[in-house]
N, C-alpha and C positions, 0 to 999 in steps of 0.2 A: 493537581492531577486531572490533566486535560484529556482524554482521549483522541484519536479520529478514527474515523472507522469510514473504507474504499473499499475498492474493486482493484486486483492489480491490472496493468498492462500485459499485455502480452508482450516475449521476448522478443525483441529485434532481430537476435541472431539466431531463429529458428520461426516456421511458420506456422508454427502450429501455436494451440492455443491452450495446452494446458494449463493448471494453474491458475487460470483468470477467471473461472465459476465461482470462486469462494469470494467470502469477503474478510475484511481483514482490519481486527481491532491492536491498535497497537499507542502505546503510551508517549505522549509528547516529552521531551527531554527539560526537565524541572532546573537543572543544572546545567552550567556550561561542562562542555567535558576540557580537562588539561592537558599538557606535552609535558612527559615525564624528563626530566633533563638529563639524566644520564641517558636512557636508553632511545630515547624519543619517540614514544609510546604513547597515544594517545587512551588513557583512561577516564571516567566518569563514574564519581559515587554515589549515581540515581538507578539505581536498580529496576525500576520500571521499563525503562529505555531497552532491556535485556527481552522484555515480553512482548510476543507476538500471538495472537489468537485468532487460529479459523473459524471460519460457520459459511452454514450454507445457507444463510440469504441473508439479506438486510435487516429483515423483520428479527431474528434471531439475536444477532447482534445488538440492537436497538436493543432488546429487553433484556439483555446481558448485564448493559451499561445502565438501564435505568434499576434492573433491580440490586444491583451495585449500587446504587447513588453515584456512580463514574458521568461529568460529564462527557458531553463528545460532541464530535462537528461527523457529519458525514459529507465526503467529497463528490459533487457529480461524478458517475461515469462519464468518458467520453467514446462514443461511438464513431467506427470508423466506417470515414465515408471510403464509396467502391465507385472506381471509375471504369463501365463498361465498356468497352470496345472490342470491335472485332480486330482482327489478327493483322486483314489487307489495312487496316488505319497507318500501322508503322510503316508502309512506302507511300506515303504520298506525299 
């Protein structure tokens, strides 16, 4: 039962940065998903794969994992590179 702690990326379909300032703790799947032969749906008996907890800071997520004895990995945050240029550069 290993968990991963990460900060979600910005939604590619919108320009806003809502829901990207929280930290997420979710469990890595222990069992593989199975395909139902009748309906074709995928399912899993792993109930922890449905758990996703949100925290205000990385320290709070790490403290929760350590307090409950959950081994975890912290995924690094990818910062966006901004290319600042003048509008006139489009016409060179």
